C-alpha positions, 0 to 999 in steps of 0.5 A: 497133809491136805489132799485135793483130787478131781474125778472124771466129771471135774468134781473136786474132793478134799481131804483135810485132816482135823480132830475134835477136842472136847472142852467141857461140854463143848466139842471143838474142831481143830485143823491138824496144822493149827494149835488148839488156841489158833483155830479161829472160826470153828462155826465156819468150818462146821458149816463147810462140813455140813455143806459137803454132807448135805451136798452128798445127800442131795447128789445121792438122791436121798433128798430130791430138793433143798426143801426136802433136805431142809425139812429133814434137818429142821432148818429153814430152806434159805439157811440150807441153801446159803450153807450149801453155797460153801461147797463152791469155795476154792480148795485153798480157802477151805484149807485156810479156814480149817488150818486157822490161817484164814483172815479174821474178816472171812466169816459165814455172813461174808461168804453167803452174800455171794461166792464168785464162781471163779476161784481167783475172784474168790481169793480177791474178794475174801482177802486171800491173795 
């Protein structure tokens, strides 16, 4: 069961059950509510997990800037910044991505063109109404 909480600062925390499955040399991320075959967008789910991890590293002070983080993970600063924007997704959109129920049209490329601040607007823009 997905759990969504907020703290005193208004930060939203999500606990989304998932599991890793090995298929040959490849490791796949599987949402707990989806079957092995139904998980559609593993790369987007991985990008969301990276965004959350990188946000924690920045907030903790381990890295002071996106550039420092980008240098540490050996990825272009603009790619890190695009990935970090995924932390602004509405919780139900993130859940749908992990559960494999998000529309096929919801891709990393579409998301990083601009994520509205308003969650309802996100749902409209990304076909999640």
